[in-house]
MARRO-398080 format. One record per residue: x, y, z of N, C-alpha, C, O in turn; residue in three letters. Coordinates in steps of 0.02 Angstrom, whole numbers, plus 50000, padded with zeros to 5 digits. Layout:
N
XYZXYZXYZXYZALA
...
% end
This chain:
324
497944988749357498334992649406497954998949424497655002149381MET
497975000649487497615006649509497985012849486498605013149486LYS
497585017849466497885024149448497975028249511497495029649547ASN
498595030249525498725034249584498955041149563499245042149509LEU
498825046049607498965052949591499635055249617499845060849604LEU
499985050949654500585053249688501175048849668501105042749664ILE
501735051849655502325048149633502605043749687502455044649746GLY
503015039049668503295034149714503955036449742504385038849706LEU
504025035549807504665036549840504765030749888504285027249905THR
505385029649909505505024349958505225026350025505345031850048ALA
504845021850057504575023250123505135022750174505585018650168ALA
505095027050225505585026950279505235026250345504645028150351THR
505565023550394505265022550460505585027050511506195027450516ALA
505165030550549505385034750604505055031850667504445032650675LEU
505415028750710505105025350767505355028150832505915030550838THR
504915027850882505105030050949505545024950983505985026751022LEU
505435018650969505865013350996505995008450939505655008650888THR
506475004150947506644999450894506094994350883505714992650928GLY
506054991950821505584986550805504884989050791504724994850802GLY
504484984550766503794986050749503354980450774503544974550771ILE
502754982450799502214977650811502314973350873502414967350868ALA
502294976450931502214972850993501654976151031501414981451011SER
501434973051088500864975751125501004982951147501564984551167ALA
500494987151143500574994151162500874998451109501075004151123GLY
500924996051048501194999850992500655000950940500184997050933GLU
500735006450903500305007850845500755009750788501205013850795VAL
500635006750730501035007950670500645012550623500155010450592ASN
500875018650619500545023850579500925024750513501505026850513LEU
500595023250458500865024550392500615031450370500015032650368TYR
501085036050354500865042850341501275046150286501875045050279THR
500925050350248501245054550197501295061750219501495066050180SER
501115063150282501115070050305501825072550319502295068650323ASN
501875079150326502525082450333502865080650399502535078650447SER
503525081450400503905079850460503685083850521503665081250576GLU
503535090350510503325094450567502645092250594502525092450654ASP
502205090050549501555087450571501645081050611501345080150664SER
502065076650585502185070250619502495071450688502315068150736VAL
502975076050692503285077550756502775079850807502815077950866ALA
502295083950786501775086250832501345080450855501155080050914MET
501185075850810500785070050828501155065650878500865063350927VAL
501795064650866502195060650912502185063750983502115060151032LEU
502265070250986502255073751050501575072951085501545072051145ASP
501045073451045500375072951073500235065951100499935065251153LYS
500455060951065500355054051088500755052851152500515049651198VAL
501365055351155501775054651216501405057851276501405055151331ARG
501085063551263500745067251316500085064051336499955063351396GLU
499675062151287498995059851301498935052251308498475049851341GLU
499385048651278499355041251280500055038451290500315035151246ALA
500365039851348501065037851358501185030351357501755028151352PRO
500645026451364500725019151362500775016551290500895010551280ASP
500675020851241500715018851171501365021151140501535027051145ILE
501725016751108502305018551067502055019150995501805014350966THR
502135024950968501905026250900502485025550852502965029550854LEU
502455020550808502945019550755502685022850692502125021450670ASN
503085027250663502875030950603503265028550543503885028950541VAL
502905025950494503205023850431503005029050379502415029550361ILE
503485032950355503345038650313503525037350241504005033850226ALA
503125040150196503255039550124502705043050086502285046250117GLY
502705042550021502165045549982501535041249991501575035350008SER
500965044349978500335040749984500315034549939500095029249960SER
500565035449877500555029849831500965023949855500735018249852GLY
501565025449878502005020149904501675016549962501655010349964THR
501405020350008501145017350070500505013350057500415008050086LEU
500075015950015499455012250001499605005649964499285000549977LEU
500085005849919500274999649886500604994749935500514988749931ARG
500984997449981501294993250032500774989950077500814984050092ARG
500274993850097499734991050138499374985650099499194980450127ILE
499264986850035498934981849993499354975549989499074970049992GLU
500004976249982500444970449978500474966550044500594960550045ALA
500364970050100500414966950166499744964450193499714962050250GLU
499214964850153498544963750181498434956750209497984955850251LYS
498824951850189498744945150217499134944350283499054939350319ASP
499544949150298499934949150360500074956350380500644958750375ASN
499554959850401499594967050408500104969450460500174966550513ASN
500454974750442500894978250487500574984950508500604986850566VAL
500274988350460499984994950473499354994450515498954989750509ALA
499274999450560498655000350598498245006050571497635005650566ASP
498585011550553498245017550529498595020150467499195019450459LEU
498195023350424498475026950367498225034250371497635035550378PHE
498715039050365498555046150370499025050050325499615050350343TRP
498835052850271498175053350243498245053950167498795054450141SER
497675053950133497665055150061496975057650043496505057350084SER
496905060049982496265062749960495715057449959495855051449949GLY
495105059549969494535054949971494495050849907494345044849910PHE
494615053949850494545050249787495075044849781494945039549752SER
495665046049809496195040949809496025035449858496115029549843THR
495795037349918495605032349968495065027649941495055021749957LEU
494615030349900494075026249872494345020549830494035015249826ALA
494925021549799495225016249758495485010449800495595004949775GLU
495585011749865495875006749910495405005149968495635002850021PHE
494775006349959494295005750015494274998850045494094998050104SER
494454993750006494424986850033494964985650086494934980650121GLU
495444990150092495984989350141495784992150210496144990950259LEU
495234995750213495074999450274494464996650310494024993450280PHE
494454997750375493894995750417493575001950446493915006150474GLU
492925002550438492575008450462492615008950538492515004050574LYS
492765014950563492785016250634492395022750647492565027950621TYR
491875022250688491465028050705491755031450766491555030150823ASP
492235035850754492555039450809492065044050845491635047050812SER
492105044550911491665049250947491795056550928491395060950945PRO
492345057950894492505064750873492155066750808492145072650791GLU
491865061950773491605063350705491065068750706491045072850660VAL
490635068850755490095073750756490345080950763489965085650752ASP
490975081850781491265088550787491555091150721491795096750718ASN
491535086950669491835088750606491335092350560490725091650569LEU
491595096050512491175098950461490805093350425491105088250410LEU
490155094250410489765088750380490085085750318490065079650310PRO
490385089850276490675087250213491295082950226491505079250182ALA
491575083350286492185079550300492065073750349492535070250367LEU
491445072750369491305067250415491345060450380491535055550411GLN
491185060350316491245054150276490915048150311491215042750313ALA
490325049150337490005043950378489835037650338489755032350368LYS
489775038250273489615032450232490245028950206490195024050169ASP
490825031450225491455028850199491855025550254491705026250313ASP
492385022050234492805018550283493405022750303493945020050318SER
493325029350302493845033950325493505040150353492895040850347TRP
493885044550383493615050750412494065056550390494675055750387THR
493765062250376494145068050355494565070950412494315071950467GLY
495195072450397495625075550447495765082850430495885086950475THR
495765084550368495875091450346495625092050274495475087050242ASN
495585098150250495405099050180495825104550150495985109550182THR
496005103550087496375108550050495885112950012495435110349978HIS
495965119350016495585124149976496035126349918496605128349930VAL
495795125849858496195127649800496165135149788495635138249790MET
496755138049776496805145249768497255146849708497595142449680VAL
497235153149688497735155849642498255159349685498105164049721LEU
498875157049681499435160149716499765165049668500025163049616MET
499745171449686499975176649641500605179949668500635181749727VAL
501105180749625501695184549642501605191449612501675192449551ASN
501445196349655501265203049630501865206649601501775211549564GLU
502475204549617503065207549586503145205449513503475208749474ASP
502835199749495502925196849428502305197849384502365198149323ILE
501725198349415501105197949377501055203549326500775202549272VAL
501315209549340501375214749290500715217149262500665218149201GLY
500235218149303499585220549280499035218349327499135217749387GLY
498455217249298497875215349338497975208449368498195203749335GLU
497795207949431497815201449466497195197449446496635200149449VAL
497275191149425496685187249406496235186149466496475185049522PRO
495585186349455495105185449509494675179249502494315177349548GLU
494725175949444494335169949431494765164749396495295166349369THR
494535158549397494865153249358494825154849284495285153549246TRP
494255157749264494155159249193494665164449168494875164249111GLU
494865169049213495345174149192495995170949166496255173049115ASP
496245165849202496905163049183496865158249123497375155649102ILE
496265157249097496205153049036496315157148973496375154248918MET
496355163748979496445167948920497155167048893497625165848931GLU
497225167748828497875166648795498415171448821499005169848818GLU
498205177248845498695182148870499075179548930499605182348948SER
498815174248963499145171449022499615165649004499925162649048TRP
499655163948941500075158348921500795159448943501095164648931LYS
501075154348976501755154749000501845158249067502395158549094GLY
501295161049094501325164649157501015160749215501095162649273LYS
500655155349198500285151549248500555144449251500735141549200VAL
500595141749312500845134949320500405130949367500035133749408THR
500455124449361500105119749407500495113149405500905112049360MET
500365108849453500665102149452500305097949399499765099749375ALA
500615092449381500335087949332499735084149363499835080549411ASP
499125084949337498545081549366498595073949365498255070649403PRO
499015071249321499095064049319499485061349378499445055449394ALA
499865065749411500305063549465500175066949532500475065149582ASN
499735071849533499605075749593498865075749609498455077649567SER
498685073649670497975073449688497685080449693497105081449675SER
498085085249716497825092149720497725095049650497225098549638SER
498185093749605498105096349536497505093049502497155096349464ALA
497395086649516496805083449487496175086749515495685087649478TYR
496175088449579495595091849609495475098549574494895100349562ALA
496005102049558495935108449523495645107349453495185110849432GLN
495915102449418495685101049350494955098849351494565100949308LEU
494785094549399494085092149402493615097949417493065098349390TYR
493835102549460493425108349475493315112649414492765115049402GLY
493845113649374493775117449312493275113949265492865117149233ILE
493325107349262492875103449221492145104349243491705104949201TYR
492035104249308491345105049333491085112149321490495113049307LYS
491525117049325491315124049314491235125749241490745129049222LEU
491705123449199491745125949130491745120449078491825121849018TYR
491655114149099491585108749052492205107349011492755109549028GLY
492115103648956492685101748914493035107848885493655107848879GLU
492655113048868492965119048840493445122248889493985124648870LYS
493245122448952493675125249004494325121349011494865124249018GLY
494265114749010494855110349015495315111548955495925111948963VAL
495025112048896495425113048836495775119748836496355120248816GLN
495435124948859495735131648862496315131748912496845134548898LYS
496195128948970496725128749022497335124948997497905126949008LEU
497215119348963497755115148939498225118848892498825117348889ALA
497965123648854498365127348806498775132948838499225135648806LYS
498625134548900498925140348932499435138448986499965141548991VAL
499265133549026499635132149088500275128249075500305124049030VAL
500795129649116501415125849115501395120949173501205122749229GLU
501585114649161501545109549212502205108849249502745109749222LEU
502145107049314502715105549356502725098049370502205094749371GLN
503315095349381503385088249393503185086049462503105080049475GLY
503095090849508502895089149576502385094149601502325099649573SER
502015092249652501525096749682501865103049708501615108649699THR
502445102249740502795107949769503025112949717503095118849731SER
503155110449656503375114949603502875120349585503065125649562GLY
502235118949595501715123749578501725129849622501535135349600ALA
501965129149684502005135049727502715137649735502815143749742TYR
503215133249734503895135649743504125140049684504495144849694SER
503905138349624504115142349566503795149249566504105154049542THR
503205149849593502885156449599503245160449653503385166349644VAL
503395157249708503755160649763504435163149740504675168349763ALA
504755159449694505415161249669505385166149610505905168249585GLN
504785167849588504705172749535504765169949465504835173649417GLY
504725163349458504765160349391504095160749355504075160949293GLU
503555160849392502885161549363502495166849403502625167949462PHE
502025169949369501625175149402501075172149445500895174749498ALA
500795166449422500215163449455500305155949459500535152749411VAL
500115153049515500105145849522499435143449547499135146549591GLY
499195138049518498595134749543498825129849597499195125149582MET
498625131049658498915127149712498445126749772497865128749768THR
498705124249828498325123349889498435129349936498985132049941MET
497915131149969497915136750016498485136450065498855141350074GLU
498575130650098499065130250152499775131550125500185134750159TYR
499915129050065500585129750036500745136950022501305139350036ALA
500275140549993500375147649978500415151750042500825156350047ALA
500005150150091499985154050153500645153550191500825158150228GLN
500995148050183501645147450217502135152850194502535155350234ARG
502105154650130502555159950106502335166750132502755170950149TYR
501685167850137501435174150166501665174650238501915179850260VAL
501565169250276501755169250346502515169950354502755172450405ALA
502885167650304503615168150306503885174950287504485176050288GLY
503435179650270503645186450257503695188650185503925194150171GLY
503475184350138503495186350067502875190550051502355187950033GLN
502955197150057502385201750050502125202049979501565204249968LYS
502525199749931502305199949862501825194249845501515194249792GLU
501755189349890501325183649878500615185149902500515187349959ILE
500135184049859499435185249875499035178949859499155175649808LYS
498565177249903498105171649890497455174449863497155178849893LEU
497235171849806496605173749776496135167749780496285162349756VAL
495555168849812495025163749815494555165549758494155170249765TYR
494575162049702494215164249641493475165449653493125161549685PRO
493235171049626492545173049638492045168749600491455168849615SER
492285164849551491835160149518491765153649557491425149049535ASP
492095153349614492035147549659492665143449658493015143049608GLY
492805140449714493385136149718493195129249743492615127849756THR
493695124949750493575117849761493955115449822494485118049839PHE
493675110449854493985107349911494275100649891494005097149848LEU
494825098849923495115092249914495225089349984495775090050012SER
494715086050012494775083450080495235077450084495275073550037PRO
495585076850140496025071250152495775067350213495465070150258GLU
495915060850213495625056550265496115052050301496685050950279GLY
495875049650357496215045050402495835038450402495215038550403LEU
496195032850400495855026350396496165021250443496775020950451ALA
495745017250475495955011450514496035005650465495595004350424LEU
496605002150470496734996650424496344990450446496314988750505ILE
496044987150397495664981050410496144975650438496694974650413LYS
495914972250490496324967150524496994969950549497514966750545ASN
496954976150575497554979350602497814975350662497424972450699ALA
498474975150672498754971250728498594974250796498604970550846PRO
498454980850800498324984050864497714988550859497774994650866HIS
497124985750845496544989950830496324994450887496115000150875PRO
496354992050949496094996051004496525002251016496265007751023ASP
497185001351018497625007151027497615011550965497685017650970ASP
497525008550907497485012550845496885017250847496925022850824ALA
496335014950875495735019150881495865025050928495595030450917LYS
496255023950979496435029451025496845034850988496725040750998ARG
497315032650947497715037450908497265040950856497335046950844VAL
496825037250826496335039850778495955045650810495885051050780TYR
495695044550870495315049650905495745055850920495515061450914ASP
496375054750938496825060250952496945064550889496995070650893LEU
496995061250831497115064850769496515069250750496595074150714LEU
495935067450775495335071450761495165076350817494685080150812LEU
495555076250871495385080250930495485087650917495855089650872SER
495155091650957495195098950949495905101550959496145105550919GLN
496235099351012496915101751025497395100050967497795104150946ASP
497345093950943497785091750889497665095750826498135098250794MET
497035096450806496885099850744497035107350749497255110450700GLN
496925110350808497105117350817497855118250811498095123050780ALA
498235113650841498965113950836499205113250765499665116750744GLY
498905108650728499125107450659498975113250613499375114850569LEU
498395116550621498255122250578498725128050595498925131750550VAL
498895128850658499365134050677500065132750650500425137450633GLY
500255126450646500925124650623500985124350548501475126750519LEU
500485121450515500545119850444500065123650399500145123450338THR
499555127050427499045130650390498585125950351498215128150306PHE
498595119550367498125114950336497455115750370497395115150431ARG
496945117050330496275118650357495985112350390495925107150357ARG
495795112750454495575106750490494885104550471494495108350442PRO
494735098350488494065095650473493555097450527492955096850515SER
493785099650585493325101450639492965107950624493225112350590ARG
492355108450651491935114350640492015119450696491695124750694ALA
492415118050747492455122350806493135125650814493365126750870ASP
493455127250758494125130050761494195136750725494705138250695LEU
493665140850727493675147350694494245151650720494585154950681ASP
494345151650785494865155850815495555153750790495975158050775GLU
495685147150786496325144750762496435146650688496985148350668ALA
495905146250648495955148150578496125155550570496565157350531LEU
495775159750607495895166950601496585168750626496905173250599GLN
496815165350678497495166650704498025164850652498565167650652SER
497845160150608498315157950556498275162350493498645161250446SER
497815167150493497745171550436497315168850381497315171550325GLY
496935163550394496505160450344495785162750352495555163650409LEU
495425163750297494715165550302494295159750327494485153950320PRO
493725161350356493255156050376492935153050314492865156450263LEU
492735146850319492445143450261491815147050237491685147050176MET
491435149950282490815153250262490945159350217490495161750183LYS
491565161850218491735167650178492055165850111492275170250074ASP
492075159450095492355157150032491795154049990491395150150016ILE
491765155749926491275152549882491545145749861492055145249827LYS
491195140549882491415133649870490945130349820490335130649826ILE
491235127249770490865123149722490855115949748491375113049760ILE
490265113249757490205106549785490455101349734490245101349676ASP
490905097149757491185091849714491025085149744491155083949804ILE
490755080549704490635073749725491295069949718491515068449662ASP
491605068349774492265065249771492255058349740492735056249707GLN
491715054749750491655048049718491605048749642491895044749605SER
491225053749620491165054849548491825057249519492015055549463GLN
492185061349558492845063649535493315057749524493695057649475ALA
493285052849569493695046849560493475042849499493895040349461ALA
492815042249489492545038349433492715041649365492805038149315ALA
492755048349365492885051949303493635052849288493805055749237ASP
494065050349331494775051749325495075049749258495395053749224ARG
494965043649238495265041149175495015045249116495415047249073GLU
494365046549113494075050449059494375057449056494555059849003MET
494415060649115494635067649116495385068249100495585072949066LEU
495775063549123496495063849107496625062549033497095065249004LEU
496205058349002496265057248930496095063748892496435065648845GLU
495565067148915495375073548884495935078648893496095082348846LEU
496225078748952496775083448967497375082148921497655086748892TRP
497565075848915498145074148873498025076048800498465078748767ALA
497425074648776497265076448706497265084048697497485086548645LYS
497015087648746496975094848742497655098148742497755103548713SER
498135095048775498815097748778499215095948715499745098748701ARG
498945091248678499275089248617499885084948631500225082848584GLY
% end
């Protein structure tokens, strides 16, 4: 059985018209947020009015397993999105498509050797509640590994969250087994990805290891006590991708939607709405308008996503042992 990073929920369908899979339709399986999906639906209505976009929503794990179960009689045309390391576990389900938009993407997110394309990337940050922290704000990942932070720091469970696994793998690359062991003794785990940022926002924890976009939403929402720290010892990216399903029922129209999801207008709109950092390299103005730093101003530790996937079982075993 494949190891997945995301918990299972029942998939739901949000369709523009009744039914699935007739000419002029595209079936998009997606784990993205409702506001993101609504923007995509509006964009398809505007740019490709001859296409009816059916959206089947659920967690990444649910949807990827469903696509796998349907592979002999495919319903899905597109999958959007999940982390590169998770997509690698299901690469046999996807068909490579060289979108004309790919050359406009950041090199690390073009994924030209893979059967998917990057749509956005998560930057891992320390989300700090300055009303709770009660002293010096941590500036590095190493800072929060000290015993004095025990009970004050939280993160999602790396066994169930792709973003938390990206954080753990980054710690492993920076500080090796000792770093993983030290973190394991200090951090409190949440049962969901959202728990890592919502509990900090609510004042239950001083610091959360989380994704940039999630923390920035609280800042944009007016919580002045929330601060994003981009650790000076370097941080990690968790890119997410879009894939065309192999033997898709509507491949030509699916490619048109694929191109729209990578387009400048769409990605600029999504970063403005959701603060998810886009894969395109030509959206500096949109990033700055959203209050996010440019990538060149962040110290990034290069992570081999394929190696991260290969090391998953080993690292999670080390993590479990370290937590006792």
